[in-house]
C-alpha positions in Angstrom: 29.7 266.8 140.4 31.6 268.6 143.1 30.0 268.8 146.6 30.1 272.6 147.1 29.5 272.4 150.8 32.5 270.1 151.3 34.6 272.3 149.0 33.6 275.4 151.0 34.4 273.7 154.3 37.9 272.6 153.0 38.6 276.1 151.8 37.6 277.6 155.2 40.0 275.1 156.9 42.8 276.1 154.5 42.1 279.8 155.1 42.4 279.3 158.9 45.6 277.2 158.4 47.3 280.0 156.4 46.1 282.6 158.9 47.7 280.5 161.7 51.0 280.2 159.8 51.0 283.9 159.0 50.3 285.0 162.6 52.4 282.2 164.2 49.3 281.4 166.3 47.6 278.0 166.1 44.5 279.5 167.6 44.1 282.2 165.0 41.1 281.9 162.7 40.0 284.0 159.7 36.7 285.9 159.9 35.8 284.9 156.4 36.3 281.2 157.3 34.0 281.7 160.3 31.4 283.3 158.1 31.6 280.4 155.6 31.1 277.9 158.4 28.1 279.8 159.7 26.6 279.7 156.1 27.4 275.9 156.0 25.5 275.4 159.3 22.3 276.5 157.6 20.0 273.6 156.9 19.6 272.4 153.3 16.3 273.6 151.6 13.7 270.8 151.7 11.3 270.0 148.9 7.6 269.1 149.3 6.6 265.8 150.9 4.5 263.3 149.1 1.5 264.3 151.2 2.0 268.0 150.4 2.1 267.1 146.7 -1.1 265.0 147.0 -2.8 268.0 148.7 -1.6 270.4 146.0 -2.8 268.0 143.3 -6.3 267.9 144.9 -6.3 271.8 145.0 -5.3 272.1 141.4 -7.6 269.3 140.3 -10.6 270.8 142.1 -12.4 267.5 142.5 -12.3 266.5 138.8 -9.8 265.0 136.5 -6.8 267.3 136.2 -7.0 269.1 132.8 -3.3 269.6 132.5 -0.2 268.3 134.1 1.3 271.7 133.3 -1.2 273.4 135.7 -0.1 271.1 138.4 3.6 271.6 137.7 3.1 275.4 137.7 1.3 275.3 141.0 4.1 273.2 142.5 6.8 275.5 141.2 4.9 278.5 142.4 4.8 277.1 146.0 8.1 275.3 146.3 10.1 276.3 143.2 12.7 278.4 145.1 12.9 277.1 148.7 14.6 279.6 151.0 16.9 278.7 153.7 15.4 279.6 157.1 17.7 281.6 159.3 19.3 279.8 162.2 19.2 281.7 165.5 22.5 283.1 166.6 24.0 283.1 163.0 25.2 286.4 161.6 22.8 287.9 159.0 19.6 286.7 160.7 16.9 289.5 160.7 
């Protein structure tokens, strides 16, 4: 599978390269390339740790034997199913 982060970084480099050729200025950069690099600088979303999963299982189990693995799976997905990338200070688009 293609590493989308690497592909995006390569495309930003190419965009800058073509801007430099077009403008005949080796220092010229494209605003879209800078925006792509800022997005790539964001940290990757992190999943739950083993300890967090154990704590969640205890909450769902409520001291007894867990009635359904589906209940545990639903609880995990509700809490961590769609991890959001936290904004990085100084990067455009931060609230």
